C-alpha positions as CSV (number, residue, x, y, z in Angstrom):
1,M,74.1,168.2,-169.9
2,S,72.8,165.1,-172.2
3,K,75.4,163.5,-174.3
4,R,73.1,162.6,-176.7
5,K,71.9,166.1,-177.7
6,M,74.4,167.8,-179.9
7,T,76.9,170.1,-178.0
8,R,80.6,170.3,-178.8
9,R,81.3,166.8,-177.9
10,T,79.0,165.5,-180.5
11,F,81.1,167.5,-183.6
12,L,85.1,166.7,-182.3
13,G,85.5,164.6,-185.1
14,L,84.7,167.2,-187.6
15,A,87.2,169.7,-186.7
16,G,88.4,169.7,-183.4
17,M,87.3,171.7,-180.4
18,G,86.1,174.9,-182.0
19,V,87.7,177.1,-179.7
20,A,90.8,179.6,-180.3
21,T,93.3,178.9,-182.4
22,G,94.4,182.5,-183.8
23,L,96.1,185.2,-182.1
24,A,94.3,188.1,-180.5
25,A,93.8,191.0,-182.1
26,C,93.7,194.9,-181.3
27,A,91.1,196.1,-183.5
28,A,88.1,198.6,-181.8
29,P,85.0,197.2,-181.6
30,T,82.0,197.6,-183.4
31,G,78.7,198.5,-181.4
32,R,76.6,196.0,-180.2
33,P,72.6,196.4,-180.0
34,S,71.3,197.2,-176.4
35,V,69.3,194.7,-175.1
36,P,66.3,195.3,-172.9
37,A,65.5,193.0,-169.7
38,V,62.3,190.7,-170.0
39,S,60.3,189.2,-167.5
40,G,59.8,185.2,-167.2
41,G,58.5,183.1,-164.5
42,P,55.6,183.6,-161.9
43,A,55.7,186.8,-160.1
44,T,58.1,187.4,-157.1
45,P,56.0,187.1,-154.0
46,A,55.6,189.4,-151.5
47,V,58.4,189.3,-148.3
48,P,56.3,187.2,-145.5
49,T,55.7,188.4,-142.0
50,P,58.6,187.0,-139.8
51,T,57.3,184.2,-137.8
52,T,60.2,182.8,-135.8
53,A,63.0,183.7,-133.7
54,P,66.6,183.9,-135.3
55,Q,68.2,180.2,-135.7
56,A,71.5,179.4,-136.6
57,N,72.8,176.1,-138.2
58,V,75.6,174.0,-137.1
59,L,78.0,176.2,-139.6
60,G,77.0,179.4,-138.0
61,K,74.2,180.5,-140.8
62,V,71.6,182.5,-139.5
63,L,68.3,181.6,-140.7
64,P,65.9,184.4,-142.0
65,P,63.1,185.3,-139.9
66,D,60.5,183.9,-141.7
67,A,62.4,180.6,-141.9
68,A,60.7,177.3,-141.1
69,P,62.4,175.4,-137.8
70,L,66.2,174.2,-138.4
71,D,64.6,170.7,-138.3
72,K,62.5,171.5,-141.4
73,Q,65.2,172.9,-143.2
74,V,65.3,169.6,-145.5
75,M,65.5,170.0,-149.3
76,V,63.9,166.8,-151.0
77,V,64.6,166.3,-154.5
78,F,63.5,163.7,-157.1
79,G,67.1,162.4,-158.6
80,G,67.7,159.0,-157.8
81,T,70.8,157.3,-156.9
82,P,73.9,157.6,-159.2
83,Y,76.8,155.3,-160.1
84,T,78.8,157.8,-158.3
85,L,78.1,161.4,-156.9
86,D,81.9,162.6,-158.1
87,R,82.1,164.0,-161.5
88,F,85.7,163.0,-162.3
89,I,84.2,159.4,-161.8
90,S,81.6,159.7,-164.2
91,M,79.7,162.8,-165.5
92,Y,77.1,160.9,-167.1
93,Q,76.2,158.4,-164.6
94,S,75.9,160.6,-161.9
95,S,72.8,162.7,-160.4
96,G,71.3,166.0,-159.5
97,L,72.8,167.5,-156.2
98,T,76.5,165.6,-157.0
99,S,79.8,166.7,-156.7
100,P,78.8,167.5,-153.0
101,Y,82.3,166.5,-151.6
102,S,84.3,169.1,-152.6
103,L,84.9,172.5,-154.1
104,G,85.3,173.6,-157.9
105,L,87.9,176.5,-158.2
106,V,84.8,178.6,-159.6
107,R,81.5,178.9,-159.3
108,F,78.5,180.9,-161.3
109,N,75.9,183.1,-159.5
110,K,72.1,183.1,-161.4
111,N,73.4,186.0,-163.9
112,Y,76.4,183.7,-164.6
113,D,78.9,186.2,-163.5
114,L,81.9,183.8,-162.5
115,L,82.8,183.8,-159.1
116,P,85.5,182.4,-156.7
117,A,85.1,179.1,-155.1
118,A,88.2,177.0,-153.9
119,A,90.2,179.5,-155.8
120,E,90.7,183.0,-154.4
121,S,92.0,184.5,-157.9
122,W,93.4,183.5,-161.2
123,S,95.0,185.1,-164.0
124,P,96.6,184.4,-167.7
125,A,99.9,184.3,-168.6
126,E,101.1,186.7,-171.5
127,D,100.9,184.0,-173.9
128,G,97.0,183.3,-172.8
129,K,97.8,179.8,-172.9
130,K,98.5,179.5,-169.2
131,W,96.2,180.2,-166.5
132,I,97.5,180.5,-162.8
133,F,95.0,180.0,-159.9
134,K,95.6,181.0,-156.5
135,L,94.0,178.7,-153.7
136,R,92.4,179.7,-150.8
137,R,94.5,178.4,-147.6
138,G,92.9,176.8,-144.5
139,I,90.0,174.7,-146.6
140,K,90.3,171.5,-144.8
141,W,88.9,167.8,-146.0
142,S,86.8,166.1,-143.3
143,D,89.8,163.9,-142.5
144,G,91.9,166.8,-141.5
145,N,94.1,167.2,-144.6
146,E,94.2,170.6,-146.1
147,L,93.2,170.8,-149.7
148,T,95.9,171.8,-151.9
149,A,97.1,171.8,-155.3
150,H,97.9,168.3,-155.6
151,D,94.5,167.3,-154.9
152,Y,93.3,169.1,-158.1
153,V,96.4,167.6,-159.7
154,A,95.7,164.0,-158.8
155,T,92.1,164.6,-160.0
156,F,93.0,165.9,-163.4
157,Q,95.7,163.0,-163.9
158,L,92.4,160.4,-163.1
159,G,90.4,162.0,-165.6
160,A,93.1,161.8,-168.2
161,S,93.9,158.3,-167.1
162,P,93.3,155.7,-170.3
163,E,92.5,152.9,-167.6
164,H,90.0,155.0,-166.3
165,A,88.5,156.0,-169.3
166,W,86.4,158.9,-167.9
167,D,83.1,159.4,-169.7
168,F,83.6,163.3,-170.1
169,A,87.7,163.2,-170.8
170,W,86.8,165.0,-174.1
171,Y,85.9,168.1,-172.3
172,Y,89.5,168.9,-171.6
173,L,90.8,168.0,-175.0
174,N,92.1,171.8,-175.4
175,L,94.6,171.3,-172.5
176,K,98.0,170.7,-173.4
177,N,98.8,166.8,-173.7
178,W,95.3,165.8,-172.8
179,G,94.5,164.0,-175.8
180,E,97.8,162.2,-176.2
181,A,97.4,161.1,-172.2
182,T,93.8,159.8,-172.6
183,A,95.3,158.1,-175.8
184,G,98.4,156.4,-173.6
185,K,100.8,158.2,-175.7
186,V,102.6,160.3,-173.1
187,P,102.0,159.8,-169.1
188,V,99.2,161.6,-167.2
189,S,102.0,163.7,-165.4
190,E,102.5,165.5,-168.6
191,I,99.2,166.9,-168.8
192,G,99.0,170.9,-168.5
193,V,97.7,171.0,-165.1
194,K,100.7,171.3,-162.6
195,A,101.0,172.5,-159.0
196,L,103.5,175.2,-158.8
197,D,103.4,175.1,-154.9
198,D,100.6,173.8,-152.4
199,Y,98.3,176.6,-153.1
200,T,99.3,177.3,-156.7
201,L,97.9,175.5,-159.9
202,E,98.9,176.1,-163.6
203,F,96.7,175.2,-166.5
204,E,98.1,175.2,-169.9
205,A,95.9,175.1,-173.1
206,T,97.2,174.3,-176.3
207,S,96.0,177.7,-177.5
208,P,95.1,181.3,-176.0
209,A,92.0,180.3,-173.9
210,P,90.2,183.2,-172.2
211,Y,87.4,181.1,-171.6
212,L,89.2,178.5,-169.4
213,P,88.0,179.8,-166.0
214,S,84.6,179.4,-167.3
215,Q,85.2,175.8,-168.5
216,L,86.5,175.1,-164.9
217,I,83.3,175.1,-163.6
218,W,83.5,171.2,-163.4
219,S,86.9,171.4,-161.6
220,V,85.8,169.3,-158.3
221,P,88.6,167.5,-156.9
222,L,88.9,164.4,-155.1
223,S,91.2,163.8,-152.0
224,K,94.4,162.8,-153.1
225,A,95.1,160.9,-149.9
226,A,91.7,159.4,-150.2
227,L,92.4,158.1,-153.6
228,E,95.5,156.5,-152.5
229,K,94.2,155.0,-149.7
230,H,91.0,153.8,-150.8
231,G,90.6,153.9,-154.5
232,K,88.7,156.1,-156.7
233,F,85.4,154.8,-155.4
234,Y,86.1,155.9,-151.9
235,N,83.0,158.3,-151.7
236,N,80.5,155.5,-152.6
237,D,80.9,154.4,-149.0
238,V,79.6,156.6,-145.7
239,A,82.6,155.1,-144.1
240,T,85.5,156.1,-146.4
241,S,83.9,159.2,-147.9
242,V,85.9,162.4,-147.5
243,T,84.5,166.0,-148.0
244,C,85.6,169.6,-148.2
245,S,82.2,170.9,-149.0
246,P,79.6,172.4,-146.9
247,L,78.2,168.5,-147.1
248,K,79.0,165.4,-146.2
249,L,77.3,162.0,-146.9
250,T,75.4,160.3,-144.3
251,E,73.1,157.7,-146.2
252,W,73.3,156.1,-149.7
253,S,70.5,153.6,-150.1
254,K,71.1,152.1,-153.8
255,D,68.2,152.4,-155.9
256,K,66.4,154.3,-153.2
257,R,68.0,157.6,-151.9
258,F,71.0,159.3,-150.5
259,V,71.3,161.7,-148.1
260,L,73.6,165.2,-147.5
261,E,74.1,167.0,-144.3
262,L,75.9,169.6,-143.2
263,N,79.2,169.3,-142.7
264,E,80.4,170.5,-139.5
265,K,84.2,170.5,-140.3
266,Y,83.6,173.0,-143.4
267,T,86.2,175.6,-143.5
268,G,85.6,176.9,-146.8
269,P,84.0,180.0,-148.3
270,A,81.1,181.3,-145.9
271,E,79.1,182.2,-148.8
272,M,78.8,178.7,-149.9
273,I,76.8,177.3,-146.3
274,P,73.5,176.5,-147.2
275,W,70.5,177.4,-144.8
276,Y,69.2,173.9,-145.4
277,T,70.5,171.3,-142.8
278,K,69.8,168.4,-145.1
279,F,69.3,167.2,-149.0
280,V,67.5,164.1,-149.7
281,S,67.6,162.8,-153.4
282,E,64.8,160.0,-154.0
283,V,64.1,157.8,-156.4
284,P,60.3,158.8,-157.6
285,A,57.7,156.4,-157.3
286,A,56.3,154.4,-160.3
287,I,53.4,156.9,-161.0
288,D,53.5,159.9,-163.2
289,A,55.6,162.7,-162.2
290,V,53.1,165.3,-161.5
291,T,51.2,163.4,-158.5
292,A,54.6,162.0,-157.3
293,F,55.7,165.6,-156.7
294,Q,52.0,166.5,-155.3
295,S,51.7,163.6,-153.0
296,S,55.2,163.5,-151.6
297,D,57.8,165.9,-149.7
298,V,59.7,166.6,-152.8
299,L,60.4,170.5,-153.1
300,W,62.3,170.5,-156.1
301,M,61.9,168.6,-159.7
302,R,63.3,169.0,-162.9
303,T,61.0,167.3,-165.5
304,D,60.3,167.5,-169.1
305,A,58.1,169.5,-171.3
306,T,55.1,167.8,-171.4
307,T,55.0,167.0,-167.7
308,G,55.7,171.0,-167.7
309,R,52.8,171.6,-169.6
310,V,50.4,169.3,-167.4
311,A,51.3,170.8,-164.5
312,E,51.1,174.5,-165.8
313,A,47.4,173.6,-166.6
314,D,46.4,172.4,-163.1
315,P,45.8,175.5,-161.0
316,S,47.1,174.2,-157.9
317,L,50.3,173.8,-159.5
318,A,50.7,176.6,-161.9
319,D,52.8,179.0,-159.8
320,Q,55.2,176.4,-159.2
321,V,56.3,175.9,-162.7
322,Y,59.6,177.8,-163.8
323,W,60.9,177.4,-167.2
324,M,64.6,177.9,-167.2
325,Y,67.3,178.0,-169.6
326,G,68.7,174.5,-169.3
327,D,72.2,174.3,-171.4
328,F,70.9,177.1,-173.4
329,R,69.9,174.7,-176.5
330,T,69.0,176.2,-179.7
331,Y,66.9,174.4,-182.5
332,F,67.7,175.3,-185.9
333,V,67.3,174.5,-189.7
334,G,70.6,173.2,-190.9
335,F,71.3,173.7,-194.8
336,N,73.8,171.3,-196.2
337,F,76.0,173.7,-198.3
338,A,77.7,170.8,-200.4
339,M,74.2,170.1,-201.8
340,K,72.6,172.1,-204.4
341,P,70.8,174.3,-204.4
342,F,71.3,175.1,-201.1
343,D,74.8,176.7,-201.9
344,D,72.6,179.7,-203.3
345,I,72.0,181.9,-200.3
346,R,68.8,183.2,-202.5
347,V,67.5,179.7,-201.4
348,R,68.5,179.8,-197.8
349,Q,66.9,183.0,-197.7
350,A,63.7,182.2,-199.1
351,L,63.1,178.9,-196.9
352,S,64.3,180.9,-193.8
353,M,61.9,183.9,-194.7
354,C,58.8,182.0,-195.2
355,F,58.5,180.8,-191.6
356,D,56.8,182.7,-189.0
357,R,58.1,181.2,-186.0
358,A,56.7,183.1,-183.3
359,P,53.0,181.9,-183.5
360,I,54.3,178.4,-184.3
361,V,56.6,178.4,-181.4
362,Q,54.0,179.8,-178.9
363,A,51.3,177.4,-180.2
364,V,53.3,174.1,-179.9
365,A,55.8,175.0,-177.2
366,G,54.3,177.4,-175.0
367,R,56.4,178.5,-172.2
368,G,58.7,175.8,-173.2
369,G,60.2,177.4,-176.0
370,V,61.1,180.9,-177.0
371,P,61.3,182.0,-180.9
372,A,64.8,182.0,-181.6
373,Y,66.1,185.0,-184.0
374,T,69.7,184.6,-182.9
375,F,71.7,181.4,-181.9
376,L,72.8,182.5,-178.3
377,A,69.6,182.6,-176.6
378,A,68.8,185.4,-174.0
379,G,70.5,184.9,-170.8
380,F,73.8,183.5,-172.5
381,P,77.2,185.5,-172.2
382,G,77.1,187.9,-175.2
383,S,73.6,187.3,-176.4
384,W,71.9,190.0,-178.1
385,E,68.6,188.0,-178.7
386,N,66.4,190.5,-177.0
387,S,67.6,193.4,-178.9
388,P,65.6,195.1,-181.7
389,E,67.9,194.3,-184.6
390,A,68.0,190.4,-183.9
391,K,64.5,190.1,-185.5
392,T,66.1,192.1,-188.7
393,I,68.8,189.7,-189.9
394,Q,66.0,186.6,-191.2
395,P,62.7,188.6,-191.1
396,F,59.2,186.8,-192.0
397,D,58.4,187.9,-195.4
398,V,56.9,185.9,-197.5
399,E,56.7,188.1,-200.7
400,K,60.8,188.5,-200.5
401,A,60.9,184.8,-200.0
402,K,59.2,184.1,-203.0
403,Q,61.0,186.9,-205.2
404,L,64.3,185.5,-203.9
405,L,63.0,181.6,-204.8
406,A,62.0,182.9,-208.3
407,E,65.4,185.0,-208.6
408,A,67.1,181.5,-207.9
409,G,65.2,179.7,-210.7
410,Y,62.4,178.4,-209.1
411,P,59.4,180.4,-209.4
412,N,56.5,179.1,-207.2
413,G,58.8,176.3,-206.4
414,Q,58.7,174.7,-209.9
415,G,61.7,172.4,-210.1
416,F,62.9,172.4,-206.6
417,P,63.5,169.0,-205.3
418,K,61.2,167.7,-202.9
419,L,62.9,167.7,-199.4
420,E,63.0,165.1,-196.8
421,I,63.8,167.2,-193.5
422,P,65.2,164.7,-190.9
423,V,64.3,165.3,-187.0
424,T,66.0,163.2,-184.4
425,P,63.7,162.1,-181.4
426,I,65.9,163.6,-178.9
427,G,64.3,167.1,-179.0
428,G,60.9,165.1,-178.1
429,Q,57.4,165.9,-179.6
430,T,58.1,169.9,-179.1
431,A,61.1,169.4,-182.0
432,S,59.2,167.3,-184.2
433,L,56.2,169.4,-184.4
434,I,57.9,172.7,-185.2
435,A,59.8,171.0,-187.6
436,Q,56.5,169.9,-189.0
437,G,55.2,173.5,-188.8
438,F,58.3,174.7,-190.7
439,A,57.8,171.8,-193.5
440,A,54.3,173.0,-193.9
441,E,55.3,176.8,-194.5
442,V,57.5,175.8,-197.2
443,K,55.4,174.0,-199.0
444,N,52.2,176.2,-198.7
445,Q,54.2,179.8,-198.9
446,L,56.7,178.8,-201.4
447,G,55.4,175.5,-203.4
448,I,57.8,173.1,-202.2
449,E,57.2,169.6,-201.5
450,A,58.8,168.9,-198.1
451,E,58.0,166.2,-195.6
452,V,59.7,165.9,-192.1
453,V,60.9,161.9,-191.5
454,N,62.4,160.7,-188.0
455,R,65.8,159.7,-187.7
456,D,67.9,158.1,-185.4
457,W,70.1,159.9,-183.7
458,R,73.1,158.0,-184.1
459,V,72.4,157.6,-188.0
460,F,72.1,161.4,-188.4
461,I,75.2,162.1,-186.4
462,E,77.3,159.7,-188.5
463,E,75.7,161.3,-191.8
464,V,76.9,164.5,-190.7
465,R,80.2,163.4,-189.8
466,T,80.6,161.8,-193.2
467,N,79.3,164.8,-195.3
468,R,76.3,162.5,-196.0
469,A,73.7,164.9,-194.2
470,A,70.5,165.5,-195.9
471,A,70.0,169.2,-197.6
472,V,67.9,170.5,-195.0
473,W,67.8,169.1,-191.3
474,V,66.3,170.0,-187.9
475,D,68.3,169.7,-184.8
476,S,69.8,171.4,-181.7
477,Y,73.1,172.5,-180.2
478,G,73.4,173.2,-176.8
479,M,76.6,174.8,-174.5
480,D,79.3,172.7,-172.7
481,Y,80.4,176.0,-170.7
482,L,79.6,179.5,-170.8
483,D,81.5,181.1,-173.4
484,Q,80.5,182.0,-177.0
485,S,83.2,180.1,-178.2
486,N,81.7,176.8,-177.2
487,M,78.6,177.5,-179.1
488,L,79.8,179.4,-182.3
489,G,82.5,177.3,-182.8
490,V,80.2,174.9,-184.5
491,F,80.4,177.0,-187.7
492,T,84.0,177.0,-188.2
493,S,85.0,175.3,-191.4
494,N,84.0,171.6,-192.0
495,R,82.1,171.5,-189.3
496,L,78.0,171.2,-189.1
497,T,77.0,172.6,-192.3
498,N,79.7,172.0,-194.7
499,W,80.0,175.8,-194.9
500,N,83.6,177.0,-195.2
501,N,84.2,180.6,-194.9
502,E,87.8,181.8,-194.0
503,T,86.5,185.2,-192.8
504,Y,84.2,183.7,-190.2
505,D,87.1,181.5,-189.2
506,A,89.3,184.5,-189.0
507,M,86.4,186.5,-186.9
508,F,85.7,183.6,-184.7
509,N,89.7,182.9,-183.9
510,E,90.2,186.3,-183.3
511,A,87.3,186.9,-180.7
512,A,87.9,183.2,-179.2
513,A,91.8,184.3,-178.1
514,Y,91.1,187.6,-177.4
515,A,92.0,188.3,-174.0
516,G,91.1,192.1,-173.7
517,P,88.0,193.9,-171.9
518,K,84.9,191.6,-172.1
519,E,82.8,194.1,-173.7
520,E,85.3,194.5,-176.6
521,R,85.5,190.3,-176.9
522,D,81.6,190.4,-177.2
523,A,81.5,192.8,-179.6
524,K,83.7,190.7,-181.7
525,F,81.7,187.6,-181.0
526,Y,78.3,189.5,-182.0
527,E,80.0,190.4,-185.6
528,A,80.8,186.6,-186.1
529,E,77.1,185.5,-185.3
530,K,75.8,188.5,-187.2
531,M,77.5,186.8,-190.2
532,V,76.3,183.3,-189.6
533,L,72.9,184.9,-189.7
534,S,73.2,187.2,-192.6
535,Q,74.7,184.4,-194.5
536,F,71.7,182.3,-193.7
537,V,73.9,179.1,-192.3
538,I,70.8,178.0,-190.3
539,C,67.4,179.4,-189.7
540,P,67.2,179.3,-185.7
541,L,63.7,178.1,-184.8
542,Y,63.3,178.2,-181.1
543,H,65.2,178.4,-177.7
544,E,64.2,175.3,-175.5
545,R,63.2,176.1,-171.9
546,I,63.2,173.2,-169.3
547,P,60.8,173.0,-166.8
548,Y,61.4,172.8,-162.9
549,L,58.6,172.1,-160.5
550,I,59.2,174.1,-157.1
551,K,56.9,174.3,-154.2
552,P,56.2,177.8,-152.7
553,Q,57.5,177.3,-149.2
554,V,61.3,177.6,-151.2
555,T,62.3,181.0,-151.1
556,G,65.0,183.3,-150.8
557,P,67.4,185.3,-152.7
558,G,68.2,182.3,-155.2
559,M,64.5,182.5,-156.1
560,E,64.5,186.1,-156.8
561,P,64.8,187.1,-160.9
562,D,67.9,187.2,-162.5
563,K,69.1,190.2,-164.8
564,I,66.8,189.5,-167.5
565,G,63.9,188.6,-165.4
566,V,63.9,185.0,-165.0
567,R,63.1,183.2,-161.5
568,G,64.0,179.5,-160.7
569,S,66.8,177.3,-160.5
570,H,69.4,178.2,-163.0
571,W,72.1,175.9,-164.6
572,P,74.2,174.4,-163.1
573,D,72.2,173.7,-159.9
574,D,71.0,170.2,-161.3
575,Y,74.7,169.2,-161.5
576,G,76.4,170.4,-158.4
577,L,76.2,172.9,-155.3
578,G,74.9,175.9,-157.3
579,E,73.9,178.9,-156.2
580,F,70.4,178.2,-155.9
581,W,70.9,175.6,-153.1
582,F,72.9,177.9,-150.6
583,T,70.6,181.0,-151.3
584,T,67.4,179.5,-150.8
585,Y,65.5,178.3,-147.7
586,I,62.2,176.7,-146.7
587,K,59.7,179.3,-145.0
588,N,56.8,179.0,-142.6
589,M,53.7,178.2,-144.5
């Protein structure tokens, strides 16, 4: 969740949130292509022979027969010590395994099905703007107080407080009066988060919001009583920390490590109880990451693409590298419709169709990138990337590209202005090299002079905001929450590429606001995304994959393949108590 890479937040200044602004429609959905499963990650290991008698931890969860003893169920990760462990105090100055003190309303499994956590159910009001969440009764904070709707209200009001100046406040701008509250124009009591009673929460958005339950993945509350008694940093001290999750803080050595152990007072959902008895987050040693991983007790580590490739080349580590979705980031070539000749679709088609992305992505990125033919990566809700149709929208066809360029008035590239293609350093060497590969193909296949230039990220974003962006550029976009509206909203009018299309706006708004069956909503988004691709608004390059190092003694259901065959630690495991942490354990080796 890097706040520097492009997400919805980056473009708020261009045209608002990119979420639903229209009314739901009742038209029948068109067909979507079928999507076959693919494999990913190392092969699933065989089930080992049981070696120990059954054991149960302090919360009564019985270890599998092949598990190591209870005192060995210690998950050690490289994550360091953050400014806070509470997401509503800071999203961007926190660390992996944070939000350990409380339960969000909802959670995801590895297939990105939305499941109950602190909420037992949720339902929309008739207008689609309001959502009612019913809390589970009997969930207790470790100080004996019950978790209630008032804890959530107090937490969201803190997030909207201009004095608090929360670094993630932009995320909830779709809630009623949220922006006005953060600007100090209305009191925080007027935001669209209300406690109807102790166990009933009401969220109200500014427009129909079928995506809102998914957006609330970060709804991890603070204790209202502890806030009032100790202030907002009460969880930074073991003596005053309060938890309603399966974990409690037992040690925090600044700049060294923090330790979480099982909370024996936990009364929440049993399915969220870990097998692990302890979680330890350590600052890595001042040596290279691979060596640190190999020479320590660390079992899990998120790393960068370069380190992932180094580890993969080491025979002793190759089967411990897992390339995962991350934030479903897609790198693409963007075309500026406000600059000639890119207002001509034939020019955009020519540049897109002259690039054979598959061999270049494979050569440069390896498993760190998947050739992209759609904007939504495989695994993202509603994605049709793996369907046979995907590759037909923007096919690799050099002869057709040359023909289209000639028809546009530039035979063999004659008279075409030289292209400077900015790329920011955010994507690292992989993005830069693939951008250079694109520029080389444009020059070699079409005769157009093209050069990749490095651009400071802040300068680039300011150019986009003020309509001074280059004619062509390479960058990326990643999701903030798992809904197509969050990704595809970037193509609405007055946004990323200066493509202003009322038909697309209407299609997007209809899909985003549609509260009917998921299959019908997915079909509407499919038509909208297909329009973006068929109009060559962008040329998708590759979907980024993030490497994780996970040692072989980590096993369990959480390490089994997801529905498209990908194994390992899934988003949002990096950012909270995700499913991976309570569906894996350490086996005897």
